[in-house]
C-alpha positions in Angstrom: 38.1 154.3 184.5 39.3 157.6 184.8 39.1 158.1 181.2 35.5 157.0 181.1 34.4 159.4 184.4 36.1 162.5 182.6 34.2 161.9 179.2 31.1 161.8 181.4 31.9 165.0 183.5 32.8 166.8 180.1 29.1 165.5 178.6 27.3 166.6 182.0 29.2 170.1 182.0 28.0 170.7 178.4 24.5 169.9 179.0 24.4 172.6 181.5 26.5 175.5 179.9 25.0 178.3 181.9 25.4 176.7 185.4 28.8 175.2 184.2 29.7 179.1 183.3 28.7 180.3 186.5 30.7 177.9 188.4 33.6 178.5 186.5 33.1 182.3 186.8 33.1 181.9 190.4 36.3 179.9 190.8 38.2 182.2 188.4 37.2 185.7 190.2 38.0 183.6 193.6 41.4 182.6 192.6 42.1 185.8 190.4 41.9 187.9 193.4 43.5 185.4 195.9 46.4 184.8 193.8 47.3 188.4 193.1 47.4 189.5 196.7 48.7 186.2 197.6 51.8 186.4 194.8 52.4 190.3 196.1 52.6 188.8 199.7 54.8 186.1 198.7 57.3 188.8 196.6 57.5 190.6 199.5 58.0 188.5 202.2 60.7 186.1 200.5 64.1 185.5 201.2 66.5 187.9 199.7 69.1 185.8 199.8 68.4 182.2 200.1 71.0 179.7 201.4 72.7 182.4 203.5 70.4 184.7 205.2 70.2 182.2 208.5 74.3 183.1 209.0 73.9 186.8 208.5 73.1 188.8 211.8 72.2 192.3 212.6 73.9 193.2 215.8 72.2 196.2 217.9 74.0 197.7 221.1 72.7 200.6 223.2 74.4 203.6 223.6 71.8 206.1 224.7 71.7 208.0 227.8 68.8 207.5 230.3 66.5 210.2 229.4 63.3 209.5 228.1 64.3 205.5 228.1 62.0 202.6 229.3 63.8 199.8 230.9 63.8 197.0 228.6 63.3 199.2 225.3 64.8 197.8 222.0 68.4 199.1 221.1 68.7 201.5 218.3 68.6 200.0 214.8 71.6 201.4 214.0 75.6 202.3 215.4 77.3 205.2 215.9 80.6 205.8 213.9 82.7 204.9 217.1 80.6 201.5 218.1 80.9 200.6 214.5 84.3 201.1 214.0 85.0 199.3 217.3 83.0 196.3 216.4 84.7 196.0 212.7 88.2 196.7 213.7 87.3 193.7 216.7 87.1 191.5 213.9 85.1 188.9 216.1 82.7 187.6 213.1 83.5 185.5 210.2 82.9 188.6 208.2 81.5 192.2 208.9 80.5 194.8 206.9 79.9 198.7 208.3 77.9 201.0 206.1 75.3 204.1 205.2 73.5 205.3 202.4 74.3 208.4 200.4 73.9 210.1 197.1 76.8 211.4 194.7 77.1 213.5 191.5 78.8 211.6 188.6 80.4 213.7 186.1 80.9 211.8 182.6 83.7 212.2 180.5 81.4 213.2 177.6 80.6 216.7 177.2 77.1 216.0 176.0 76.0 214.1 179.1 75.3 216.2 182.0 76.3 215.5 185.8 73.7 213.5 187.4 73.1 211.9 190.8 72.8 208.2 191.9 72.2 206.2 194.9 75.6 205.2 196.6 76.6 203.0 199.2 79.5 203.8 201.3 80.6 200.6 202.9 83.8 197.9 203.7 85.4 195.4 201.7 83.6 192.4 203.2 80.1 193.7 202.0 80.5 191.7 198.5 81.7 188.4 199.5 79.3 188.5 202.7 76.4 189.4 200.6 77.0 187.4 197.6 77.1 190.2 195.1 77.6 189.0 191.4 80.1 190.4 189.3 80.0 191.0 185.8 83.6 192.3 185.9 86.5 192.8 188.2 86.0 192.3 192.1 85.6 194.2 195.1 88.2 196.0 197.2 90.0 194.6 200.0 90.6 195.4 203.8 93.7 197.3 203.2 91.7 199.5 200.8 89.6 200.7 203.4 92.3 201.6 205.8 94.3 203.5 203.0 91.0 205.3 202.1 91.5 204.3 198.4 89.8 205.8 195.7 88.5 202.8 194.3 84.8 202.1 193.3 82.5 199.6 192.3 79.5 200.1 190.0 76.4 198.3 189.1 75.4 197.1 185.4 73.1 200.0 184.9 75.5 202.8 185.3 78.1 200.7 183.6 75.4 200.5 180.7 75.0 204.3 180.8 78.4 205.4 180.9 80.2 202.5 178.8 77.9 200.4 176.8 78.0 197.7 179.0 81.7 197.0 178.1 84.4 196.1 180.5 85.1 199.5 182.6 87.4 197.8 185.1 90.4 199.8 185.6 89.0 203.0 184.1 88.3 206.3 186.2 85.2 208.0 186.8 84.7 211.1 188.5 82.6 211.1 191.6 81.8 214.7 193.7 85.2 216.3 191.7 87.1 213.2 192.7 88.7 210.8 190.4 88.1 206.8 191.3 89.4 203.7 189.5 86.6 201.3 188.7 87.6 197.7 190.2 84.3 195.8 189.6 80.9 196.2 188.0 78.3 194.3 189.5 75.6 191.9 187.4 72.1 192.6 188.3 72.1 192.4 192.0 69.4 194.2 193.9 68.2 191.9 196.7 64.5 192.8 197.9 63.8 193.5 200.3 66.6 196.1 200.7 67.3 194.1 203.8 70.9 195.9 204.7 69.6 199.3 205.3 65.8 199.8 205.5 65.9 203.4 206.5 66.3 204.1 202.7 63.6 202.3 201.6 62.4 198.6 201.7 62.1 197.8 198.0 62.8 198.8 195.1 66.5 199.8 195.8 69.3 199.5 194.0 72.7 201.4 194.6 74.7 202.1 191.6 77.9 203.4 193.3 80.0 201.3 195.9 82.5 203.6 197.7 85.0 202.6 200.8 83.2 203.9 203.9 86.7 205.3 205.0 87.0 207.3 201.8 83.7 208.4 201.8 83.9 210.1 205.3 87.3 211.6 204.4 85.8 213.2 201.2 82.4 214.1 203.1 80.1 212.5 200.8 76.5 213.4 201.2 74.8 210.6 203.6 71.0 210.8 203.2 70.1 207.8 205.2 68.5 208.5 208.7 69.8 209.3 212.1 68.8 209.1 215.9 70.2 211.2 218.5 70.0 211.8 222.0 71.6 214.7 224.4 73.5 217.2 222.3 74.4 214.8 219.5 72.1 217.0 216.7 75.3 218.6 215.8 75.3 222.2 214.7 75.6 224.4 211.5 78.0 222.9 208.9 78.1 219.4 210.0 78.2 217.2 207.4 77.9 213.9 209.6 75.6 213.2 212.9 77.6 213.8 215.9 79.1 211.0 218.4 75.8 211.0 220.1 74.0 209.8 217.0 73.3 206.5 215.6 73.3 206.5 211.5 75.3 203.5 210.4 74.3 199.8 209.7 76.7 196.9 211.1 76.3 193.4 209.6 78.1 190.3 210.9 78.4 186.7 209.3 78.4 184.0 211.9 78.9 180.8 210.1 77.2 178.6 213.2 74.8 179.0 216.2 77.8 178.5 218.3 79.7 181.3 216.7 76.3 183.6 217.0 76.3 182.8 220.9 79.8 183.9 221.3 79.3 187.2 219.5 76.2 187.7 221.4 78.5 187.4 224.6 80.6 189.8 223.0 78.3 192.5 222.6 77.3 192.2 226.5 80.9 192.5 227.2 81.7 195.3 224.9 78.7 197.4 226.2 80.2 196.6 229.8 83.6 197.9 229.0 81.9 201.1 227.4 79.7 201.8 230.3 82.7 201.4 232.4 84.6 204.0 230.2 81.6 206.5 230.7 80.4 206.2 227.0 77.0 204.1 227.8 74.8 205.0 230.5 72.9 202.0 230.7 73.3 198.1 231.4 74.2 196.0 228.4 71.1 196.2 226.3 71.9 194.4 223.3 69.9 192.0 220.6 71.2 189.6 217.5 68.7 188.6 215.0 69.7 186.9 211.5 68.4 188.1 208.5 64.8 186.7 208.7 64.4 187.9 212.2 65.4 191.1 211.4 63.3 191.6 208.6 60.1 189.7 210.7 61.1 192.5 213.6 60.9 195.4 211.0 57.7 194.4 209.6 58.8 195.1 205.9 55.6 193.7 204.7 53.3 196.5 204.5 50.2 195.9 206.5 47.7 196.8 204.0 49.2 193.8 202.0 48.6 191.4 204.6 45.0 192.7 204.8 44.2 192.8 201.4 45.5 189.0 201.2 42.8 188.3 203.9 40.1 189.8 202.4 40.7 188.3 199.2 41.0 184.7 200.5 37.5 185.4 202.3 36.3 186.5 199.1 37.1 183.0 197.6 35.7 181.5 200.6 32.6 183.2 199.8 32.8 182.0 195.8 33.2 178.5 197.0 30.2 178.7 199.0 28.4 180.0 196.1 30.0 176.9 193.8 28.8 174.3 196.8 25.2 175.8 195.9 25.4 175.2 192.4 27.4 172.1 192.3 24.3 170.8 194.6 21.6 172.1 192.4 23.3 170.6 189.3 23.9 167.2 190.9 20.5 166.9 192.6 18.8 167.7 189.2 20.6 164.4 187.7 19.6 162.2 190.7 17.7 160.2 188.3 20.3 159.0 186.3 22.6 158.4 189.5 19.5 156.4 190.4 19.9 154.4 187.6 23.4 153.9 187.5 22.9 152.5 191.3 20.4 150.3 190.3 22.5 148.6 187.9 25.3 147.7 189.9 27.4 151.0 190.5 28.5 151.8 194.1 28.3 155.0 195.9 32.1 154.9 196.0 32.4 155.2 191.9 29.4 157.7 191.7 31.3 159.7 194.3 34.7 159.5 192.3 32.5 160.6 189.0 30.9 163.7 190.4 34.3 164.6 192.2 35.8 164.3 188.7 33.4 166.7 187.3 34.2 169.2 190.4 37.8 168.9 189.5 37.2 169.9 185.5 35.6 173.0 186.9 38.4 173.4 189.2 40.8 173.5 186.2 39.1 175.4 183.7 38.1 177.8 186.6 42.2 178.1 187.6 43.1 178.7 184.1 40.4 181.7 184.0 42.0 182.5 187.3 45.7 182.9 186.3 44.4 185.2 183.5 42.8 187.5 185.9 45.9 187.2 188.2 48.1 188.3 185.7 45.7 191.3 185.0 45.4 192.2 188.8 49.5 191.9 188.7 49.4 194.3 185.9 47.4 196.6 187.8 49.4 196.3 190.9 52.5 197.3 188.9 51.1 200.7 187.8 50.5 201.6 191.4 53.3 204.3 192.6 54.2 201.8 195.3 58.1 201.3 195.9 57.4 197.3 195.7 54.7 197.8 192.7 57.3 196.7 190.0 58.0 193.3 191.9 54.6 191.7 191.5 55.0 189.0 189.1 54.2 185.3 189.0 57.1 182.9 189.3 56.9 179.2 188.8 55.9 178.6 192.0 52.9 180.8 192.2 52.0 179.3 189.2 51.8 175.9 190.4 50.2 177.2 193.4 47.3 178.7 191.3 46.4 175.6 189.9 46.9 173.4 193.2 44.8 176.4 194.9 42.0 175.9 191.9 41.6 172.2 192.0 41.9 171.5 195.9 39.2 174.1 196.6 36.9 173.0 194.0 37.6 169.5 195.0 36.9 170.5 198.6 33.7 172.2 197.5 32.4 169.5 195.5 32.6 166.8 198.3 29.5 167.9 200.0 27.1 168.0 197.0 28.7 164.8 195.8 27.9 163.1 199.0 24.6 164.7 199.0 23.5 163.3 195.6 25.0 159.8 196.1 22.4 159.6 199.2 19.5 159.7 197.1 17.6 156.1 197.3 17.8 154.4 193.7 14.2 152.8 194.3 12.8 156.1 194.9 14.3 157.3 191.4 13.0 154.5 189.6 9.5 154.5 190.9 9.3 158.5 189.9 10.4 158.0 186.5 
């Protein structure tokens, strides 16, 4: 029966090519616009580490003085060096990492290649297992290397390709800022988006090429290019390499493998704040937060507001297109009232006719969805030409491809229900008499 109804639908659509083309165009335009913006929103709001993001937490404590601070205000988004090292050495989490961003000069061995700067990350050993980094060669360093200020470095695949042609470079030396480092690991194409572990250096499109032990970077006074927030006399003075003790400028992450451990860790942050207040370092009562990764990203509103607005407008445009499609389908189905009346008189039920007309609507939806997919591909190409940091991420994946056809078919069937129902209500006797 379905094949028969499909054949009738195709015949009907061919008889009214102009009207069919208008319906398909309306659906394609609405689907193309909505799927372009929905894909961008999907990419930007996705989970950067599926499966492990729920166990990764971003602790916040408040070491600031009382000047200009309202009660109950959010704690700083970063930590001081003293607090970061204290939390790190306390070892109260399953894993923890203290870090900041920087920029370092690379001095290639080849005399024909000029020195160049790359983005760097100064961090501690747990960074790699905690965030599930993938290695093409080698491994990361360990906690003992952190404390020993080891001259070891992990590089990413892009830098490895540029310097060593993609070969296994583990064990080779790399000169960074006039210091020689031994390469212990080469990362695979690991560049999570958003750049969740340090939103201060950019939310999207960030990929550090060099990873250096934090204590080593501090000892060598490597350049820090992240943000800092200071209070009191914490702004520092002339010649300072890093922010002072009264500045927050590092990020601290903790892995807590169960809700009970997360609750215990939050209590630890409260006790730590109380202890620091008793020592005279903290001026306030404990003011702490502990959000997991996705909660942190939501709190930081990493998805640009203009993307959300554009998505809302695009779906509003899709609604307008569907309303127009309802009008076109109503005109088309009512024009066939005579044929439908004859079929009713010959014994066809309203349910059968309703199903036939819905199948016709579905065909329009499938064809319109195909057209919308092409328009969405064009729209995403246009997005990728923009100078935005997230532009390069705008690609359709399998999920969004399926969503395109489900949305096209579902919306068209929904739009076709009213015209189909209305056409089925015409009394067959009236149509037979007029014929």
